[in-house]
C-alpha positions in Angstrom: 0.0 0.1 0.1 1.0 3.2 -0.9 1.6 6.0 1.5 -0.1 9.5 0.4 2.6 12.5 0.5 2.4 16.4 -0.3 3.5 14.9 -3.9 0.6 13.4 -4.6 -1.5 16.4 -3.7 0.8 18.7 -5.5 0.6 16.3 -8.4 -3.4 16.9 -8.5 -3.4 20.4 -8.2 -1.0 20.6 -11.1 -3.4 18.8 -13.1 -6.3 20.9 -12.0 -4.4 23.4 -13.3 -4.3 21.5 -16.9 -7.7 20.8 -16.7 -6.7 17.0 -17.4 -9.4 14.9 -16.3 -7.9 11.9 -17.1 -4.9 12.5 -14.8 -7.1 13.4 -11.9 -9.6 10.6 -11.9 -6.2 8.5 -12.2 -5.5 9.6 -8.2 -9.3 8.7 -7.2 -10.2 5.6 -5.7 -12.5 3.4 -7.4 -15.6 4.1 -4.7 -14.5 8.0 -4.6 -16.8 10.7 -3.8 -16.7 14.6 -4.2 -18.4 17.2 -2.0 -18.5 20.5 -4.1 -18.4 23.8 -2.9 -21.7 24.7 -3.5 -25.3 23.1 -3.8 -27.8 22.3 -2.0 -26.8 19.5 0.7 -25.2 20.0 3.9 -21.9 18.8 2.0 -22.9 21.2 -0.9 -23.6 18.8 -4.1 -22.7 15.6 -3.5 -20.9 13.3 -6.6 -20.4 9.6 -5.4 -19.1 7.0 -7.8 -16.0 7.4 -10.4 -18.1 8.6 -13.3 -20.4 11.5 -10.9 -17.1 12.6 -9.7 -15.5 12.9 -13.2 -18.8 14.9 -14.1 -18.5 16.8 -10.9 -14.9 17.9 -11.5 -15.4 18.7 -15.3 -18.3 21.0 -14.1 -15.9 22.8 -12.6 -14.2 24.2 -15.5 -17.5 24.5 -17.7 -18.3 26.8 -15.0 -15.2 28.5 -14.8 -13.4 27.6 -18.2 -10.3 29.6 -17.1 -10.5 27.7 -13.6 -6.5 27.5 -11.3 -6.3 26.5 -8.5 -2.7 28.9 -7.2 -0.3 29.1 -4.1 -1.1 25.4 -2.5 0.0 24.6 0.5 -0.4 21.0 1.3 0.0 18.5 4.2 -0.9 14.8 4.8 -1.3 13.7 8.2 -1.8 9.2 7.8 -5.0 9.0 5.6 -6.2 12.3 5.7 -4.8 15.5 3.9 -5.3 18.9 3.1 -4.8 21.5 0.5 -5.1 25.4 0.4 -5.1 27.5 -3.0 -6.3 30.5 -4.4 -9.2 29.6 -6.5 -9.1 32.2 -9.5 -11.8 31.7 -11.9 -14.5 33.6 -14.3 -18.2 32.4 -15.7 -19.4 33.1 -19.3 -21.1 36.4 -17.7 -17.7 37.8 -16.9 -18.0 37.4 -13.1 -15.0 36.7 -11.9 -14.1 35.2 -8.4 -10.7 34.7 -6.9 -11.2 33.5 -3.3 -8.9 31.1 -0.8 -10.2 27.4 -1.0 -9.7 23.9 1.2 -9.8 20.7 -0.1 -10.0 18.1 2.9 -8.9 14.8 1.8 -9.2 11.1 2.6 -6.9 8.3 1.4 -7.6 4.8 1.0 -5.0 2.4 -0.5 -3.0 5.4 -2.0 -5.6 6.5 -3.5 -7.8 9.8 -2.6 -11.7 8.1 -1.5 -13.3 11.3 -0.7 -12.6 15.0 -1.6 -14.4 17.6 0.4 -14.0 21.3 -0.9 -14.9 25.0 0.7 -14.1 28.0 -0.4 -14.5 31.6 0.8 -17.7 33.2 0.4 -16.0 36.4 -1.1 -18.4 39.0 -3.7 -17.1 38.6 -7.3 -13.9 40.6 -7.9 -13.7 43.6 -10.7 -11.7 42.5 -13.5 -8.9 45.3 -13.9 
């Protein structure tokens, strides 16, 4: 069994910034779940299972075609990990988000079993 490291979280973040869905999914466990930053449920919107998680991840790029996660700071402790980043992205209507966020991970057998995302509720910023 491979122990997760901060290098895994850095590589995962790099795949997000490349908008590389196949690379992202290579980090995910077969029975993975993703809890998005927003949605109707207690955990935001939940995507459960590989196909649903894949769709949920792709939805981020559909909503914010220029999405990027910058200034990553990561740590891992046993089967849990955290990535803190600055999310930046622009919606089709020109609304731009720049806010710090945190992903909390649960690992199983060296893969990401759960990605739970949280983002500061900051008003849209002006595009200079």
